[in-house]
C-alpha positions as CSV (number, residue, x, y, z in Angstrom):
1,M,17.3,37.7,22.8
2,E,20.0,37.8,19.7
3,F,19.3,35.2,17.0
4,I,22.6,33.6,15.5
5,T,22.1,33.1,11.4
6,K,24.5,31.6,9.2
7,K,24.6,31.4,5.3
8,L,22.4,29.2,3.4
9,N,23.8,26.1,1.7
10,F,22.1,26.3,-1.7
11,S,23.2,24.5,-4.4
12,N,21.9,26.8,-7.8
13,Q,21.3,24.3,-10.9
14,T,20.6,25.3,-14.5
15,I,17.3,25.4,-15.9
16,K,17.8,22.4,-17.6
17,E,19.1,20.4,-14.5
18,M,16.1,21.8,-12.7
19,K,13.9,20.5,-15.6
20,V,15.6,16.9,-15.7
21,N,15.6,17.0,-11.9
22,S,11.7,17.5,-11.5
23,K,10.6,15.2,-14.3
24,N,12.9,12.3,-13.0
25,F,11.4,12.5,-9.7
26,Y,7.9,12.7,-11.1
27,N,9.0,9.5,-13.2
28,L,9.7,7.7,-9.9
29,I,7.2,8.8,-7.6
30,K,4.2,8.5,-10.4
31,N,4.7,4.5,-9.8
32,R,4.4,4.5,-5.9
33,R,1.5,2.6,-5.3
34,S,-0.1,1.1,-2.0
35,V,0.2,-2.4,-1.3
36,R,-1.2,-4.9,1.1
37,N,1.0,-7.9,0.4
38,F,4.4,-8.1,1.6
39,K,7.4,-10.3,1.5
40,K,8.8,-11.3,4.9
41,N,12.6,-10.9,3.8
42,S,14.8,-8.6,6.1
43,I,15.7,-5.1,5.1
44,D,18.6,-3.4,5.9
45,F,18.0,-0.9,9.1
46,E,20.0,1.8,7.6
47,I,17.4,2.1,4.8
48,I,14.7,2.8,7.2
49,K,17.0,4.9,9.5
50,N,17.8,7.1,6.6
51,A,14.0,7.4,5.8
52,V,13.3,8.7,8.9
53,L,15.9,11.2,9.2
54,A,14.8,12.2,5.9
55,A,11.5,12.8,7.3
56,G,12.9,14.6,10.2
57,T,14.1,17.4,7.8
58,A,10.7,18.4,7.0
59,P,9.5,22.2,7.5
60,N,7.4,22.9,10.6
61,G,6.2,25.4,13.1
62,A,8.7,27.4,14.7
63,N,11.2,24.3,14.0
64,L,9.6,22.7,17.1
65,Q,9.5,19.4,15.2
66,P,6.4,17.9,16.6
67,W,6.9,14.6,15.9
68,H,8.0,11.0,17.0
69,F,8.4,7.8,15.0
70,V,8.6,4.4,16.4
71,I,10.3,1.7,14.3
72,I,9.2,-1.7,15.0
73,K,10.7,-5.2,13.8
74,N,9.6,-7.0,17.0
75,K,7.3,-10.0,16.1
76,T,5.8,-9.9,19.6
77,I,4.8,-6.0,19.2
78,K,3.4,-6.5,15.4
79,K,1.2,-9.4,16.7
80,K,0.2,-7.0,19.7
81,I,-0.6,-4.5,17.0
82,R,-2.4,-6.6,14.6
83,V,-4.7,-7.8,17.3
84,A,-5.4,-4.3,18.6
85,A,-6.1,-2.8,15.0
86,E,-8.3,-5.9,13.9
87,E,-10.5,-5.3,17.1
88,E,-11.1,-1.9,15.8
89,E,-11.6,-2.6,12.1
90,R,-13.9,-5.3,13.2
91,E,-16.2,-2.6,14.9
92,F,-15.5,-0.1,12.0
93,Y,-16.8,-2.5,9.3
94,E,-19.9,-4.2,11.5
95,N,-20.7,-1.1,13.2
96,K,-19.5,2.0,12.6
97,A,-18.7,2.7,8.5
98,P,-21.4,4.5,6.5
99,K,-22.5,2.6,3.6
100,E,-20.7,5.1,1.3
101,W,-17.6,4.5,2.5
102,L,-17.8,0.8,2.6
103,N,-18.8,1.2,-0.9
104,A,-15.9,3.4,-1.8
105,L,-13.5,0.7,-0.4
106,K,-15.2,-2.4,-2.4
107,P,-12.9,-1.9,-5.0
108,L,-9.9,-2.5,-3.0
109,G,-11.1,-5.7,-1.3
110,T,-10.2,-4.5,2.4
111,D,-11.9,-5.9,5.3
112,K,-11.0,-6.4,8.9
113,N,-8.3,-8.8,8.3
114,K,-4.8,-7.1,8.4
115,S,-2.2,-10.0,8.1
116,F,0.2,-7.3,6.6
117,L,0.9,-5.9,10.3
118,E,2.8,-9.2,10.9
119,E,4.0,-10.3,7.4
120,A,6.1,-6.9,6.3
121,P,9.3,-6.7,7.9
122,Y,8.9,-3.1,9.4
123,L,6.3,-0.7,10.6
124,I,6.6,2.8,11.7
125,A,4.1,4.4,13.8
126,I,3.9,8.2,13.2
127,F,2.9,10.2,16.6
128,E,2.2,14.1,16.3
129,K,2.9,15.8,19.5
130,K,0.3,18.1,20.8
131,Y,2.7,19.7,23.2
132,S,6.1,18.8,24.1
133,L,7.3,18.5,27.7
134,K,10.9,20.4,28.9
135,N,11.5,20.5,32.7
136,K,7.8,19.1,33.4
137,S,6.5,22.4,31.9
138,K,4.2,22.3,28.5
139,I,5.7,24.0,25.7
140,K,2.9,24.6,22.7
141,N,3.7,23.1,19.2
142,Y,2.3,25.1,16.2
143,Y,1.1,23.5,13.0
144,V,1.3,20.3,14.4
145,K,-0.8,18.2,11.7
146,E,0.6,20.3,8.9
147,S,4.0,19.4,10.3
148,V,3.5,15.7,10.7
149,G,1.8,15.8,7.6
150,I,4.7,16.9,5.6
151,A,7.4,14.8,7.5
152,T,4.9,11.6,6.6
153,G,5.0,12.7,3.0
154,I,8.8,13.0,3.0
155,L,9.2,9.5,4.7
156,I,7.0,7.7,2.1
157,S,8.7,9.5,-0.7
158,C,12.0,8.5,0.5
159,L,11.2,4.8,1.3
160,H,9.6,4.7,-2.4
161,Y,13.0,6.3,-3.7
162,S,14.9,3.7,-2.0
163,G,12.9,0.9,-3.5
164,L,10.4,0.0,-0.7
165,S,6.8,-0.4,-1.0
166,M,4.6,0.8,1.6
167,L,0.8,1.2,3.3
168,T,-0.6,3.8,5.0
169,H,-3.0,2.4,7.8
170,T,-5.4,4.3,9.9
171,P,-7.5,2.2,12.2
172,S,-9.8,4.5,14.3
173,P,-9.0,5.1,17.2
174,M,-5.3,4.4,17.1
175,N,-5.0,5.1,20.9
176,F,-3.8,1.4,21.5
177,L,-0.6,2.2,19.9
178,N,0.1,4.7,22.5
179,Q,-0.3,1.9,25.6
180,I,1.7,-1.1,23.4
181,L,4.3,1.5,22.1
182,K,4.8,3.0,25.6
183,R,4.2,6.5,24.2
184,P,3.2,9.7,26.6
185,N,-0.2,11.2,26.5
186,N,0.9,14.5,24.7
187,E,1.4,12.2,21.6
188,K,-1.5,11.3,19.3
189,P,-1.1,8.6,16.7
190,F,-1.1,10.2,13.2
191,V,-0.5,7.3,10.8
192,L,0.8,3.7,11.0
193,L,3.2,2.8,8.0
194,I,3.6,-0.6,6.6
195,I,6.9,-1.2,5.0
196,G,8.8,-3.9,2.9
197,K,8.9,-5.4,-0.4
198,P,5.7,-6.4,-2.5
199,K,5.1,-10.3,-3.0
200,D,5.9,-11.2,-6.5
201,D,2.5,-12.2,-7.1
202,C,1.0,-8.9,-5.6
203,V,-1.8,-7.2,-7.5
204,I,-3.5,-3.7,-7.0
205,P,-6.8,-2.4,-8.3
206,A,-6.8,-1.3,-11.9
207,F,-8.3,1.8,-11.0
208,A,-5.4,2.7,-8.7
209,E,-3.7,3.6,-12.2
210,K,-5.7,6.5,-12.7
211,K,-4.7,9.6,-11.3
212,K,-6.4,12.9,-11.9
213,S,-4.6,15.3,-14.5
214,F,-2.5,18.4,-14.1
215,S,-5.5,20.5,-15.4
216,K,-7.8,18.8,-12.8
217,I,-5.9,19.1,-9.4
218,T,-4.5,22.6,-10.6
219,S,-5.8,26.3,-11.4
220,I,-3.3,28.8,-12.5
221,F,-3.5,32.6,-11.7
């Protein structure tokens, strides 16, 4: 099989430009925080669309792009998701969660109530495709979790860069999303992003400001 290639479109920058750009991005992204209290204000759909398009550029196994993004703004659908998510969360908090995990969650003040699922103007359900379907044939996807994880990171970064806040929500299990959002069996829910602008009186745990230092998260050889 002959593969067609094309010249890479790469923008060369000076060392100074590269250092400035990397510092500017760090200064922006270091202020990203997960929030749970959202304004109900509407958001221009183009912002959400551009963020998803950015996520779709993520590196992935064999360029098979094993992801699907479901954007939810419909109030009825959001209500259904909240009801199903709270059912799973109730089971988690009351029966499933080990004591150590519950203790770790205490500073966040989280519980089985997930009102943000209805309050936020947008939800994005991200699905990982274990395999794709083409002409009724299964096509194996490679490095699925790695690929979808990178895409999710780009999506979160773009949303923050655009001036929005978000929360990563992962009730377990999340199979109810397949049913509510009519997704096929070859797709598995990866994460549910809650997106909007934080309320004016929104607060976050003080410890969320404490990020590990460069020396704590890095080794150099």
